[in-house]
Each structure stands twice: as structure tokens, then as C-alpha cells.
LUMMI-281910 format. One record per atom (N, C-alpha, C): residue in three letters; atom name; x, y, z. Coordinates in nm, 4 decimals. Each point is the difference from the previous one (the first is absolute). Layout:
% residues N
{node "ALA","CA",{X,Y,Z}}
...
This chain:
% residues 109
{node "MET","N",{0.0829,-0.1151,0.0000}}
{node "MET","CA",{-0.0829,0.1151,0.0000}}
{node "MET","C",{0.0891,0.1236,0.0000}}
{node "SER","N",{-0.0250,0.0868,-0.0940}}
{node "SER","CA",{0.0833,0.1191,-0.0066}}
{node "SER","C",{-0.0739,0.1184,0.0635}}
{node "VAL","N",{0.0738,0.0848,0.0690}}
{node "VAL","CA",{-0.0540,0.1190,0.0671}}
{node "VAL","C",{0.0569,0.1224,-0.0714}}
{node "ASP","N",{-0.0924,0.0937,-0.0304}}
{node "ASP","CA",{0.0435,0.1231,-0.0672}}
{node "ASP","C",{0.0698,0.0883,0.1044}}
{node "PRO","N",{0.1263,0.0285,-0.0169}}
{node "PRO","CA",{0.0740,0.0723,0.1034}}
{node "PRO","C",{-0.0163,0.1526,-0.0069}}
{node "THR","N",{-0.1057,0.0503,-0.0580}}
{node "THR","CA",{-0.0185,0.1448,-0.0070}}
{node "THR","C",{-0.0437,0.0524,0.1352}}
{node "LEU","N",{0.0248,0.1259,0.0242}}
{node "LEU","CA",{-0.0281,0.0637,0.1294}}
{node "LEU","C",{-0.1483,-0.0011,0.0350}}
{node "PRO","N",{-0.0932,0.0293,-0.0903}}
{node "PRO","CA",{-0.1413,-0.0043,0.0381}}
{node "PRO","C",{-0.0446,-0.1384,0.0447}}
{node "VAL","N",{0.0546,-0.1022,-0.0607}}
{node "VAL","CA",{-0.0380,-0.1348,0.0396}}
{node "VAL","C",{0.0529,-0.0304,0.1381}}
{node "VAL","N",{0.1204,0.0412,0.0279}}
{node "VAL","CA",{0.0589,-0.0239,0.1316}}
{node "VAL","C",{-0.0776,0.0755,0.1062}}
{node "ILE","N",{-0.0349,0.1266,-0.0304}}
{node "ILE","CA",{-0.0736,0.0812,0.0964}}
{node "ILE","C",{-0.1402,-0.0565,0.0208}}
{node "ALA","N",{-0.0629,-0.0457,-0.1037}}
{node "ALA","CA",{-0.1337,-0.0569,0.0122}}
{node "ALA","C",{0.0018,-0.1247,0.0877}}
{node "GLN","N",{0.1104,-0.0697,-0.0009}}
{node "GLN","CA",{0.0098,-0.1202,0.0812}}
{node "GLN","C",{0.0221,0.0341,0.1468}}
{node "LEU","N",{0.0504,0.1176,0.0286}}
{node "LEU","CA",{0.0192,0.0410,0.1391}}
{node "LEU","C",{-0.1229,0.0796,0.0442}}
{node "GLY","N",{-0.0762,-0.0471,0.0930}}
{node "GLY","CA",{-0.1254,0.0624,0.0415}}
{node "GLY","C",{0.0170,0.1379,0.0618}}
{node "HIS","N",{0.0871,0.0118,0.0983}}
{node "HIS","CA",{0.0148,0.1274,0.0700}}
{node "HIS","C",{0.0736,0.1037,-0.0852}}
{node "ALA","N",{0.0816,-0.0420,-0.0903}}
{node "ALA","CA",{0.0723,0.0927,-0.0864}}
{node "ALA","C",{-0.0914,0.0606,-0.1054}}
{node "GLU","N",{-0.1052,-0.0713,-0.0347}}
{node "GLU","CA",{-0.0927,0.0513,-0.1006}}
{node "GLU","C",{-0.0671,0.1286,0.0469}}
{node "ARG","N",{-0.0357,0.0067,0.1279}}
{node "ARG","CA",{-0.0644,0.1192,0.0558}}
{node "ARG","C",{0.0970,0.1184,-0.0039}}
{node "VAL","N",{0.1258,-0.0236,0.0323}}
{node "VAL","CA",{0.1001,0.1058,0.0006}}
{node "VAL","C",{0.0233,0.0526,-0.1409}}
{node "VAL","N",{0.0061,-0.0886,-0.0956}}
{node "VAL","CA",{0.0208,0.0394,-0.1387}}
{node "VAL","C",{-0.1194,0.0800,-0.0501}}
{node "HIS","N",{-0.1190,-0.0424,0.0336}}
{node "HIS","CA",{-0.1201,0.0712,-0.0434}}
{node "HIS","C",{-0.0023,0.1418,0.0559}}
{node "GLU","N",{0.0334,0.0166,0.1285}}
{node "GLU","CA",{0.0035,0.1336,0.0597}}
{node "GLU","C",{0.1062,0.0873,-0.0658}}
{node "ALA","N",{0.1132,-0.0591,-0.0327}}
{node "ALA","CA",{0.1063,0.0763,-0.0648}}
{node "ALA","C",{-0.0413,0.0446,-0.1398}}
{node "GLN","N",{-0.0744,-0.0865,-0.0692}}
{node "GLN","CA",{-0.0446,0.0351,-0.1345}}
{node "GLN","C",{-0.1184,0.0964,0.0038}}
{node "ALA","N",{-0.0870,-0.0136,0.0974}}
{node "ALA","CA",{-0.1194,0.0838,0.0078}}
{node "ALA","C",{0.0277,0.1332,0.0690}}
{node "HIS","N",{0.1079,0.0083,0.0733}}
{node "HIS","CA",{0.0298,0.1211,0.0767}}
{node "HIS","C",{0.0113,0.1250,-0.0879}}
{node "PRO","N",{0.0705,-0.0006,-0.1104}}
{node "PRO","CA",{0.0050,0.1220,-0.0828}}
{node "PRO","C",{-0.1376,0.0399,-0.0518}}
{node "GLU","N",{-0.0828,-0.0976,-0.0338}}
{node "GLU","CA",{-0.1354,0.0316,-0.0472}}
{node "GLU","C",{-0.0828,0.0614,0.1120}}
{node "MET","N",{0.0142,-0.0534,0.1196}}
{node "MET","CA",{-0.0760,0.0537,0.1134}}
{node "MET","C",{0.0500,0.1391,0.0368}}
{node "ALA","N",{0.1313,0.0193,-0.0072}}
{node "ALA","CA",{0.0547,0.1320,0.0302}}
{node "ALA","C",{-0.0472,0.1024,-0.1027}}
{node "GLN","N",{-0.0042,-0.0406,-0.1258}}
{node "GLN","CA",{-0.0465,0.0899,-0.1047}}
{node "GLN","C",{-0.1472,0.0332,0.0205}}
{node "SER","N",{-0.0787,-0.0983,0.0357}}
{node "SER","CA",{-0.1421,0.0224,0.0249}}
{node "SER","C",{-0.0205,0.0948,0.1183}}
{node "ALA","N",{0.0759,-0.0219,0.1072}}
{node "ALA","CA",{-0.0107,0.0875,0.1170}}
{node "ALA","C",{0.0436,0.1415,-0.0339}}
{node "ALA","N",{0.1032,0.0141,-0.0819}}
{node "ALA","CA",{0.0473,0.1330,-0.0395}}
{node "ALA","C",{-0.1042,0.0717,-0.0845}}
{node "GLN","N",{-0.0675,-0.0741,-0.0879}}
{node "GLN","CA",{-0.1044,0.0609,-0.0821}}
{node "GLN","C",{-0.1155,0.0481,0.0865}}
{node "GLN","N",{-0.0373,-0.0796,0.0997}}
{node "GLN","CA",{-0.1080,0.0406,0.0896}}
{node "GLN","C",{0.0401,0.1226,0.0817}}
{node "ALA","N",{0.1244,0.0019,0.0483}}
{node "ALA","CA",{0.0471,0.1148,0.0780}}
{node "ALA","C",{0.0062,0.1255,-0.0872}}
{node "ALA","N",{0.0432,-0.0151,-0.1246}}
{node "ALA","CA",{0.0065,0.1152,-0.0902}}
{node "ALA","C",{-0.1398,0.0540,-0.0297}}
{node "ALA","N",{-0.0956,-0.0894,-0.0199}}
{node "ALA","CA",{-0.1375,0.0446,-0.0263}}
{node "ALA","C",{-0.0571,0.0720,0.1214}}
{node "GLU","N",{0.0280,-0.0516,0.1183}}
{node "GLU","CA",{-0.0478,0.0648,0.1227}}
{node "GLU","C",{0.0656,0.1369,0.0178}}
{node "ALA","N",{0.1284,0.0092,-0.0268}}
{node "ALA","CA",{0.0692,0.1292,0.0112}}
{node "ALA","C",{-0.0544,0.0997,-0.1018}}
{node "LEU","N",{-0.0312,-0.0465,-0.1188}}
{node "LEU","CA",{-0.0567,0.0879,-0.1026}}
{node "LEU","C",{-0.1371,0.0515,0.0426}}
{node "ARG","N",{-0.0827,-0.0875,0.0545}}
{node "ARG","CA",{-0.1313,0.0438,0.0497}}
{node "ARG","C",{0.0155,0.1016,0.1125}}
{node "HIS","N",{0.0947,-0.0242,0.0875}}
{node "HIS","CA",{0.0232,0.0925,0.1110}}
{node "HIS","C",{0.0484,0.1353,-0.0517}}
{node "ASP","N",{0.0922,-0.0012,-0.0958}}
{node "ASP","CA",{0.0517,0.1252,-0.0557}}
{node "ASP","C",{-0.1079,0.0786,-0.0726}}
{node "ARG","N",{-0.0885,-0.0690,-0.0672}}
{node "ARG","CA",{-0.1075,0.0693,-0.0717}}
{node "ARG","C",{-0.0997,0.0632,0.0958}}
{node "SER","N",{-0.0163,-0.0570,0.1181}}
{node "SER","CA",{-0.0960,0.0547,0.0958}}
{node "SER","C",{0.0574,0.1190,0.0756}}
{node "GLN","N",{0.1309,0.0175,-0.0039}}
{node "GLN","CA",{0.0633,0.1099,0.0710}}
{node "GLN","C",{0.0084,0.1229,-0.0894}}
{node "VAL","N",{-0.0009,0.1170,0.0637}}
{node "VAL","CA",{0.0181,0.1252,-0.0720}}
{node "VAL","C",{0.1490,0.0271,-0.0073}}
{node "GLN","N",{0.0459,0.0333,-0.1178}}
{node "GLN","CA",{0.1430,0.0232,-0.0173}}
{node "GLN","C",{0.0376,0.1318,0.0649}}
{node "LYS","N",{0.1030,-0.0036,0.0815}}
{node "LYS","CA",{0.0472,0.1205,0.0661}}
{node "LYS","C",{0.1068,0.0635,-0.0875}}
{node "THR","N",{-0.0105,0.1296,-0.0142}}
{node "THR","CA",{0.0991,0.0698,-0.0803}}
{node "THR","C",{0.1188,0.0346,0.0878}}
{node "ASP","N",{0.1153,0.0013,-0.0608}}
{node "ASP","CA",{0.1199,0.0378,0.0723}}
{node "ASP","C",{-0.0011,0.1502,0.0194}}
{node "GLU","N",{0.0454,0.0416,0.1164}}
{node "GLU","CA",{0.0049,0.1429,0.0263}}
{node "GLU","C",{0.1136,0.0590,-0.0812}}
{node "SER","N",{-0.0366,0.0830,-0.0912}}
{node "SER","CA",{0.1025,0.0594,-0.0852}}
{node "SER","C",{0.0470,0.1296,0.0645}}
{node "GLY","N",{0.1265,0.0225,-0.0046}}
{node "GLY","CA",{0.0549,0.1235,0.0550}}
{node "GLY","C",{-0.0354,0.1166,-0.0894}}
{node "LYS","N",{-0.0281,0.1115,0.0624}}
{node "LYS","CA",{-0.0303,0.1189,-0.0782}}
{node "LYS","C",{0.1276,0.0502,-0.0653}}
{node "SER","N",{-0.0164,0.0565,-0.1138}}
{node "SER","CA",{0.1175,0.0549,-0.0677}}
{node "SER","C",{0.0383,0.1321,0.0654}}
{node "ALA","N",{0.1210,0.0419,-0.0246}}
{node "ALA","CA",{0.0500,0.1238,0.0596}}
{node "ALA","C",{-0.0788,0.1202,-0.0504}}
{node "VAL","N",{-0.0455,-0.0050,-0.1237}}
{node "VAL","CA",{-0.0761,0.1114,-0.0575}}
{node "VAL","C",{-0.1330,0.0159,0.0729}}
{node "VAL","N",{-0.0657,-0.1118,0.0270}}
{node "VAL","CA",{-0.1287,0.0055,0.0689}}
{node "VAL","C",{0.0192,0.0505,0.1421}}
{node "ASP","N",{0.1032,-0.0475,0.0682}}
{node "ASP","CA",{0.0276,0.0474,0.1356}}
{node "ASP","C",{0.0293,0.1494,0.0018}}
{node "GLU","N",{0.0769,0.0470,-0.0972}}
{node "GLU","CA",{0.0335,0.1414,-0.0057}}
{node "GLU","C",{-0.1253,0.0844,-0.0260}}
{node "ARG","N",{-0.0841,-0.0470,-0.0898}}
{node "ARG","CA",{-0.1248,0.0732,-0.0282}}
{node "ARG","C",{-0.0866,0.0071,0.1245}}
{node "GLU","N",{-0.0077,-0.1095,0.0742}}
{node "GLU","CA",{-0.0813,-0.0011,0.1218}}
{node "GLU","C",{0.0573,0.0968,0.1043}}
{node "ARG","N",{0.1313,0.0019,0.0155}}
{node "ARG","CA",{0.0614,0.0932,0.0954}}
{node "ARG","C",{-0.0257,0.1443,-0.0422}}
{node "ASN","N",{0.0122,0.0298,-0.1296}}
{node "ASN","CA",{-0.0265,0.1360,-0.0478}}
{node "ASN","C",{-0.1444,0.0398,0.0231}}
{node "ARG","N",{-0.0917,-0.0923,-0.0218}}
{node "ARG","CA",{-0.1416,0.0276,0.0221}}
{node "ARG","C",{-0.0263,0.0290,0.1482}}
{node "GLN","N",{0.0636,-0.0754,0.0878}}
{node "GLN","CA",{-0.0190,0.0232,0.1430}}
{node "GLN","C",{0.0602,0.1337,0.0422}}
{node "ARG","N",{0.1148,0.0356,-0.0570}}
{node "ARG","CA",{0.0608,0.1301,0.0316}}
{node "ARG","C",{-0.0897,0.1141,-0.0446}}
{node "ARG","N",{-0.0565,-0.0121,-0.1212}}
{node "ARG","CA",{-0.0905,0.1052,-0.0495}}
{node "ARG","C",{-0.1210,0.0159,0.0914}}
{node "ARG","N",{-0.0549,-0.1116,0.0420}}
{node "ARG","CA",{-0.1152,0.0066,0.0915}}
{node "ARG","C",{0.0374,0.0683,0.1306}}
{node "ALA","N",{0.1163,-0.0351,0.0538}}
{node "ALA","CA",{0.0435,0.0597,0.1260}}
{node "ALA","C",{0.0220,0.1508,-0.0166}}
{node "LEU","N",{0.0629,0.0407,-0.1096}}
{node "LEU","CA",{0.0214,0.1431,-0.0241}}
{node "LEU","C",{-0.1317,0.0739,-0.0170}}
{node "LEU","N",{-0.0920,-0.0589,-0.0745}}
{node "LEU","CA",{-0.1296,0.0633,-0.0205}}
{node "LEU","C",{-0.0745,0.0155,0.1325}}
{node "LEU","N",{0.0058,-0.1017,0.0827}}
{node "LEU","CA",{-0.0646,0.0054,0.1313}}
{node "LEU","C",{0.0641,0.1078,0.0869}}
{node "ALA","N",{0.1324,0.0092,-0.0038}}
{node "ALA","CA",{0.0697,0.1012,0.0795}}
{node "ALA","C",{-0.0367,0.1405,-0.0477}}
{node "ARG","N",{-0.0085,0.0188,-0.1331}}
{node "ARG","CA",{-0.0389,0.1310,-0.0526}}
{node "ARG","C",{-0.1413,0.0372,0.0418}}
{node "ARG","N",{-0.0897,-0.0955,-0.0064}}
{node "ARG","CA",{-0.1383,0.0278,0.0406}}
{node "ARG","C",{-0.0075,0.0376,0.1472}}
{node "LYS","N",{0.0752,-0.0700,0.0836}}
{node "LYS","CA",{0.0003,0.0324,0.1428}}
{node "LYS","C",{0.0588,0.1377,0.0233}}
{node "ALA","N",{0.1050,0.0344,-0.0738}}
{node "ALA","CA",{0.0623,0.1319,0.0154}}
{node "ALA","C",{-0.0971,0.1095,-0.0432}}
{node "ARG","N",{-0.0709,-0.0205,-0.1111}}
{node "ARG","CA",{-0.0986,0.1000,-0.0459}}
{node "ARG","C",{-0.1130,0.0152,0.1013}}
{node "ALA","N",{-0.0461,-0.1109,0.0530}}
{node "ALA","CA",{-0.1079,0.0064,0.0988}}
{node "ALA","C",{0.0467,0.0740,0.1246}}
{node "ALA","N",{0.1224,-0.0237,0.0409}}
{node "ALA","CA",{0.0534,0.0696,0.1175}}
{node "ALA","C",{0.0143,0.1489,-0.0281}}
{node "GLU","N",{0.0441,0.0370,-0.1212}}
{node "GLU","CA",{0.0132,0.1414,-0.0356}}
{node "GLU","C",{-0.1361,0.0679,-0.0025}}
{node "GLU","N",{-0.1004,-0.0662,-0.0534}}
{node "GLU","CA",{-0.1346,0.0588,-0.0047}}
{node "GLU","C",{-0.0556,0.0160,0.1404}}
{node "GLU","N",{0.0268,-0.0940,0.0860}}
{node "GLU","CA",{-0.0459,0.0106,0.1381}}
{node "GLU","C",{0.0664,0.1175,0.0689}}
{node "ASP","N",{0.1303,0.0162,-0.0249}}
{node "ASP","CA",{0.0723,0.1109,0.0615}}
{node "ASP","C",{-0.0487,0.1339,-0.0542}}
{node "ALA","N",{-0.0353,0.0050,-0.1267}}
{node "ALA","CA",{-0.0473,0.1250,-0.0601}}
{node "ALA","C",{-0.1388,0.0360,0.0526}}
{node "ASP","N",{-0.0845,-0.0990,0.0229}}
{node "ASP","CA",{-0.1342,0.0262,0.0489}}
{node "ASP","C",{-0.0014,0.0319,0.1491}}
{node "ALA","N",{0.0879,-0.0559,0.0740}}
{node "ALA","CA",{0.0026,0.0218,0.1448}}
{node "ALA","C",{0.0611,0.1368,0.0304}}
{node "PRO","N",{-0.0555,0.0712,0.0997}}
{node "PRO","CA",{0.0568,0.1301,0.0374}}
{node "PRO","C",{0.1357,-0.0218,0.0666}}
{node "ASP","N",{0.0835,0.1024,-0.0100}}
{node "ASP","CA",{0.1313,-0.0096,0.0625}}
{node "ASP","C",{-0.0166,-0.0073,0.1505}}
{node "SER","N",{0.0719,-0.0878,0.0595}}
{node "SER","CA",{-0.0120,-0.0181,0.1443}}
{node "SER","C",{0.0733,0.1097,0.0769}}
{node "ASP","N",{0.0876,0.0767,-0.0684}}
{node "ASP","CA",{0.0750,0.1065,0.0664}}
{node "ASP","C",{-0.0879,0.1223,0.0257}}
{node "ASP","N",{-0.1033,0.0203,-0.0788}}
{node "ASP","CA",{-0.0866,0.1168,0.0166}}
{node "ASP","C",{-0.0903,-0.0195,0.1209}}
{node "ASP","N",{-0.0411,0.1133,0.0525}}
{node "ASP","CA",{-0.0927,-0.0005,0.1128}}
{node "ASP","C",{-0.1384,-0.0366,-0.0507}}
{node "PRO","N",{-0.0683,-0.0941,0.0631}}
{node "PRO","CA",{-0.1310,-0.0397,-0.0508}}
{node "PRO","C",{-0.1037,0.1111,0.0091}}
{node "TRP","N",{0.0241,0.1023,0.0845}}
{node "TRP","CA",{-0.0973,0.1071,0.0150}}
{node "TRP","C",{0.0270,0.1169,-0.0942}}
{node "SER","N",{0.1062,-0.0036,-0.0741}}
{node "SER","CA",{0.0298,0.1151,-0.0850}}
{node "SER","C",{-0.1026,0.0098,-0.1129}}
{node "GLY","N",{-0.0517,0.1178,-0.0218}}
{node "GLY","CA",{-0.0981,0.0251,-0.1032}}
{node "GLY","C",{-0.1420,-0.0302,0.0446}}
{node "ASN","N",{-0.0171,-0.0549,0.1182}}
{node "ASN","CA",{-0.1342,-0.0334,0.0461}}
{node "ASN","C",{-0.0544,0.1021,0.0990}}
{node "ILE","N",{0.0874,0.0731,0.0637}}
{node "ILE","CA",{-0.0450,0.0974,0.1005}}
{node "ILE","C",{0.0202,0.1412,-0.0575}}
{node "LEU","N",{-0.1058,0.0784,0.0044}}
{node "LEU","CA",{0.0077,0.1403,-0.0421}}
{node "LEU","C",{-0.0038,0.0875,0.1225}}
{node "ASP","N",{0.0962,0.0799,0.0108}}
{node "ASP","CA",{0.0050,0.0914,0.1137}}
{node "ASP","C",{-0.0249,0.1418,-0.0500}}
{node "ILE","N",{-0.1256,0.0301,-0.0249}}
{node "ILE","CA",{-0.0349,0.1286,-0.0548}}
{node "ILE","C",{-0.1035,0.0667,0.0917}}
{node "LYS","N",{0.0192,0.1278,0.0245}}
{node "LYS","CA",{-0.0980,0.0746,0.0784}}
{node "LYS","C",{-0.0950,0.0691,-0.0969}}
{node "VAL","N",{-0.1263,-0.0118,0.0261}}
{node "VAL","CA",{-0.0983,0.0598,-0.0880}}
{node "VAL","C",{-0.0709,0.1126,0.0732}}
């Protein structure tokens, strides 16, 4: 009786080795299947999330324009306050004068 000395025949004849060989052969297929499932799950998760934008740094031109705009506002506010103070001073009587001057007439009739 002749026996075929090929590796599959030898492995098939060994009971416990057959299970090990099957796992070794099926393992790449199972890993690929698991990877496909994980990739599909990650894709579903990514699609459900809102993409966050990266915070972009402002350019120097934009920063300079903003600083100039703030300076103009501050100067305009200071000018308005100065004008309001000048108008208040012009409307208010001088504090150095006597409050009774011009109000009392000392005339004999």
C-alpha cells in the first residue's frame, strides 16, 4: 500500500494538527473580515460627526487692520468726550465769580 507523502495528506492524518492548520489558513480571512467591519463602523461614525475646522491664524494684515480700527474708535471716543466736557464748561458759569453778582440792584429811588 502506497501513501502519498504530500503535506496535506500528512496533516489530514493528524487530528489535532488539522485544527491548527485550519486556524492558520483561516486567520488572514478572519482578520480581513474584522478589518472590513471595523472600517465600515469607523466610516459610519465619521459621517455622523460634524467636521471641526482647524483654527487658522489671522494674517498680519487682518490683525493690523483690527488694531487700526480699535485705535480710531478710541480716538473718536476721546474726542467726543473732550467736546462734551468743553460744552459743559462753556455752559456752566465760572466758579470764580460771585453768585450774587448782577442779581442785586442797589439803587435808591
